[in-house]
C-alpha positions in Angstrom: 14.5 -16.0 13.2 13.2 -17.1 9.8 9.4 -17.0 9.5 7.8 -20.4 9.1 5.9 -21.2 5.9 3.0 -23.6 5.9 2.8 -25.3 2.4 -0.8 -26.6 2.0 -1.2 -29.5 -0.5 -4.7 -30.9 -1.3 -4.3 -34.5 -2.3 -6.8 -36.6 -4.3 -5.9 -39.5 -6.5 -2.5 -38.2 -7.5 -0.2 -41.0 -6.5 1.8 -40.7 -9.8 2.6 -37.0 -9.2 2.7 -36.4 -5.5 6.2 -37.6 -4.9 7.6 -35.2 -7.5 5.6 -32.4 -5.9 6.8 -33.2 -2.4 10.4 -33.6 -3.5 10.3 -30.1 -5.0 9.2 -28.7 -1.6 11.7 -30.7 0.5 14.5 -29.6 -1.9 13.7 -25.9 -1.4 16.6 -23.6 -0.6 14.4 -22.3 2.2 13.9 -25.0 4.9 11.8 -23.4 7.6 8.7 -25.2 6.4 5.6 -27.0 7.6 4.2 -29.2 4.8 0.5 -30.0 5.3 -0.8 -32.8 3.0 -4.6 -33.1 3.2 -5.8 -36.4 1.8 -9.3 -35.8 0.5 -10.5 -39.4 0.5 -8.1 -40.6 -2.2 -8.9 -44.1 -3.6 -5.5 -44.8 -5.0 -2.1 -44.9 -3.2 -1.8 -41.2 -2.5 -2.2 -41.7 1.3 0.7 -44.2 1.3 2.9 -41.7 -0.6 2.2 -39.1 2.0 2.9 -41.5 4.9 6.2 -42.7 3.3 7.4 -39.1 3.0 6.3 -38.1 6.5 8.3 -41.0 8.0 11.4 -39.5 6.4 10.8 -35.8 7.2 9.1 -34.6 10.4 8.0 -31.3 8.7 5.4 -33.2 6.8 1.9 -33.3 8.5 -0.6 -35.8 7.1 -4.3 -35.0 7.5 -7.1 -37.3 6.3 -10.7 -36.6 5.6 -13.7 -38.0 3.8 -13.9 -36.8 0.2 -15.3 -33.3 0.3 -13.5 -31.5 -2.6 -10.5 -29.3 -3.0 -12.0 -26.3 -1.2 -12.7 -28.4 1.9 -9.1 -29.8 1.7 -7.6 -26.3 1.5 -9.8 -25.1 4.3 -8.6 -28.0 6.5 -5.0 -27.0 5.6 -5.7 -23.4 6.7 -7.1 -24.7 10.0 -4.1 -26.9 10.6 -1.4 -24.4 9.5 0.8 -22.9 12.3 3.2 -21.0 10.1 3.7 -17.2 9.7 2.8 -17.5 6.0 0.8 -20.0 3.9 1.5 -21.2 0.4 -0.9 -23.3 -1.6 0.6 -26.0 -3.9 -1.5 -28.4 -6.0 -0.2 -31.9 -5.5 0.5 -32.5 -9.2 2.5 -29.3 -9.6 6.0 -28.5 -8.4 8.2 -25.6 -7.4 11.4 -23.9 -8.5 14.1 -24.7 -5.9 14.3 -21.1 -4.8 10.5 -20.4 -4.9 9.8 -20.1 -1.1 13.1 -18.3 -0.4 12.5 -15.6 -3.0 8.8 -15.1 -1.9 9.8 -14.9 1.8 12.5 -12.4 0.9 9.9 -10.3 -1.0 7.5 -10.4 2.0 10.2 -9.3 4.4 11.6 -6.7 2.1 8.4 -5.0 1.1 6.1 -5.8 4.1 3.5 -7.1 1.7 0.8 -9.4 3.0 0.8 -11.4 -0.3 3.7 -11.9 -2.6 3.0 -13.6 -6.0 5.1 -15.1 -8.7 4.5 -15.9 -12.3 4.1 -19.6 -13.2 5.0 -21.8 -16.1 2.6 -24.2 -17.7 4.4 -27.5 -18.5 3.8 -31.1 -19.6 7.2 -32.1 -18.1 7.4 -33.3 -14.5 11.1 -32.6 -14.2 11.7 -29.2 -15.8 14.6 -27.4 -14.3 14.6 -23.6 -14.2 17.8 -21.5 -14.0 19.2 -20.4 -10.7 18.3 -16.8 -9.9 20.9 -14.6 -8.5 19.0 -11.4 -9.2 15.3 -10.7 -8.9 13.0 -7.9 -8.0 9.5 -7.2 -6.6 6.9 -4.7 -7.9 3.7 -3.5 -6.2 0.7 -5.2 -7.8 -2.9 -4.0 -8.2 -6.2 -5.7 -8.8 -6.2 -5.1 -12.5 -2.8 -6.7 -12.9 -3.9 -9.8 -11.1 -7.2 -10.3 -12.9 -7.1 -8.5 -16.2 -3.5 -8.5 -17.6 -1.1 -11.2 -18.8 -2.0 -14.7 -17.6 -4.3 -13.3 -14.9 -2.4 -14.4 -11.7 -5.4 -13.7 -9.6 -7.5 -16.5 -11.0 -5.4 -19.1 -9.0 -4.4 -19.4 -5.4 -1.1 -21.1 -6.1 2.2 -19.3 -6.6 1.4 -16.9 -3.8 2.9 -16.5 -0.3 0.2 -15.1 2.0 0.5 -13.8 5.5 -1.2 -16.5 7.7 -3.4 -14.1 9.7 -4.8 -12.7 6.4 -5.2 -16.0 4.7 -7.2 -17.4 7.6 -9.8 -14.5 7.4 -11.2 -16.0 4.2 -12.3 -19.5 3.3 -12.7 -21.4 0.1 -16.2 -22.1 -1.0 -17.2 -25.7 -0.1 -19.0 -27.6 -2.8 -17.4 -25.7 -5.6 -15.1 -27.4 -8.0 -14.2 -24.5 -10.4 -13.4 -20.9 -9.8 -13.1 -21.4 -6.0 -9.4 -20.2 -5.9 -10.0 -17.1 -7.9 -12.9 -16.2 -5.6 -10.7 -16.8 -2.6 -8.1 -14.3 -4.0 -10.8 -11.7 -4.7 -12.0 -11.9 -1.1 -8.5 -11.5 0.2 -8.1 -8.4 -2.0 -11.3 -7.1 -0.6 -9.5 -7.0 2.7 -7.3 -4.2 1.2 -4.1 -6.2 1.6 -0.8 -5.1 0.1 0.4 -7.2 -2.8 3.8 -7.5 -4.6 4.9 -9.8 -7.4 8.3 -11.3 -8.1 9.7 -10.9 -11.6 10.6 -14.6 -12.0 8.4 -17.7 -12.7 8.7 -19.9 -9.6 5.9 -22.3 -10.0 5.4 -25.2 -12.5 1.8 -25.8 -13.4 1.7 -29.4 -14.7 -1.0 -30.1 -17.3 -2.2 -33.7 -17.2 -5.0 -35.6 -18.8 -7.9 -36.0 -16.5 -7.3 -32.8 -14.5 -10.3 -30.6 -13.6 -9.4 -28.0 -16.2 -9.1 -30.4 -19.1 -12.0 -32.7 -18.3 -15.1 -32.8 -20.5 -18.2 -30.8 -19.6 -19.9 -32.1 -16.4 -21.8 -30.8 -13.4 -18.6 -29.9 -11.6 -17.5 -27.4 -14.3 -20.9 -25.7 -13.9 -20.2 -24.9 -10.3 -18.2 -21.9 -11.3 -21.5 -19.9 -11.6 -22.3 -21.0 -8.0 -18.9 -19.7 -6.9 -19.5 -16.2 -8.4 -23.0 -16.3 -7.0 -21.7 -16.6 -3.5 -18.9 -14.1 -4.2 -21.5 -11.5 -5.3 -23.6 -12.2 -2.2 -20.6 -11.6 0.0 -19.5 -8.4 -1.8 -23.0 -6.9 -2.1 -22.1 -4.5 0.7 -18.4 -4.2 0.0 -16.9 -0.7 0.2 -14.6 -1.6 -2.8 -16.7 -0.6 -5.8 -14.1 -1.8 -8.2 -14.0 -5.4 -6.8 -17.8 -5.5 -6.5 -18.2 -4.5 -10.1 -15.6 -7.1 -11.2 -17.6 -9.9 -9.4 -20.9 -8.9 -11.0 -19.4 -8.7 -14.5 -17.6 -12.0 -14.1 -20.8 -13.6 -12.9 -22.8 -12.6 -16.0 -20.0 -13.5 -18.3 -20.0 -17.0 -16.8 -23.8 -17.3 -16.9 -24.0 -16.5 -20.6 -20.8 -18.5 -21.4 -22.1 -21.6 -19.7 -25.5 -21.4 -21.3 -23.8 -21.5 -24.7 -21.3 -24.1 -23.7 -23.8 -26.6 -22.3 -26.4 -26.2 -25.0 -27.2 -29.5 -26.6 -25.5 -31.5 -23.8 -27.0 -33.8 -21.2 -26.5 -31.0 -18.7 -28.4 -28.3 -20.6 -31.5 -28.4 -18.4 -29.4 -28.1 -15.3 -27.4 -25.3 -16.7 -30.6 -23.4 -17.7 -32.2 -23.9 -14.3 -29.0 -22.8 -12.4 -28.2 -19.8 -14.6 -31.8 -18.6 -14.6 -32.1 -18.7 -10.9 -28.7 -17.0 -10.2 -29.1 -14.5 -13.0 -32.5 -13.2 -11.8 -31.1 -12.9 -8.3 -28.3 -10.5 -9.3 -29.8 -8.9 -12.5 -30.9 -5.7 -10.8 -27.6 -5.1 -9.0 -25.7 -5.8 -12.3 -27.8 -3.3 -14.3 -27.4 -0.6 -11.6 -23.6 -1.0 -11.3 -22.2 2.2 -12.8 -18.6 0.8 -12.6 -19.5 -1.6 -15.4 -19.8 0.1 -18.8 -23.3 0.6 -20.2 -22.4 -1.4 -23.3 -21.4 -4.4 -21.3 -24.5 -4.2 -19.1 -26.8 -4.0 -22.0 -25.0 -6.8 -23.9 -25.4 -9.3 -21.1 -28.9 -8.1 -20.2 -30.1 -8.6 -23.8 -28.6 -12.1 -24.0 -30.2 -13.0 -20.6 -33.5 -11.4 -21.6 -33.7 -13.3 -24.9 -33.2 -16.5 -23.0 -35.3 -16.1 -19.9 -37.3 -12.9 -19.7 -39.5 -13.2 -22.8 
C-alpha cells in the first residue's frame, strides 16, 4: 500500500493565492493525500475558498482557529495529521506536479526520515516545470542544510518528514520569523536521516505584503526570541555541532537586529529584548569551543560596546 502524506497548509488572508496552491496539490501525480487547511482566523475570503475545495474533494480537511500565528496553525496541522508522512506547504506557494511522488519514492528507497528538495523563487503563479523522468537522492548533512547554497534548512517547506518524527517537535508559538528553521534544527537534533532530491520541486511565490518582504516591525524582531528558545532547548544537547550553530546564530541575529532597528520606532524594544537575551546566553556562547575564537570575540566586543560598558 502507498503511504499516506498529510499536506499541512496554514491559511491566513491568502484568498487570491490559495486556490492555485490547492490546485497544485490536487493535481499531484501522487494521490494518496490528506490535505489539512488550517484557517488561522482569516478576515478575507480564505475560509470560503477552503470550503469550496473541500466540497469537491474529500481529501481536504478544513480546520478553523482564532488567529494565533503561523506556528500555531502548523502545530494544529500536526495534531490533526493522520498520514505516514507530513509535508508543509505555505498557502501562497505551489508544487511541481511530481513533487510528492518523487519525495515519497526517495523516502521509501533510502529509508530516510526526511527527504528534501530544492525550491525555486518565483513571481509567477503558474510557472510550469519540466517533467522529470530521472532523478536521484543524496545523503544530506547539517552543514549542507544550513550553510551551503540556498540553505534548505532555514525553511520547513519542500520537505517530506516521517510523521512520528515530525510530531516529536513543535513550532514555537508567538514567533513570526525563524520559527521554521528552528523546527528543522530540533528535528536534526533527533539524529534523523536526511536525503535530498536533485530536482527543484517547490515554487516559493514572492508577493508584496508577505512576512519576509514587510517593513521592520515587532514581528520581525521575534526571530531573536526563536533562537533564544532554541538555545534553551539545546543547552543540554549531546550534539555539540548543532548547539554551537544555535548560539552563533543567536548572537548574529542579536547584533544584526540592533543595527537594523537603530533609529526606528522599535529601537527601544530591540535594545531591551536583545540585551536581556544576550546576557542570558553570553557565558555559554563565550565558552563554546565549537565556535571559533575570532567569531566569539567579534560578537562579544560588539555586545560589550553596546551593553556592558
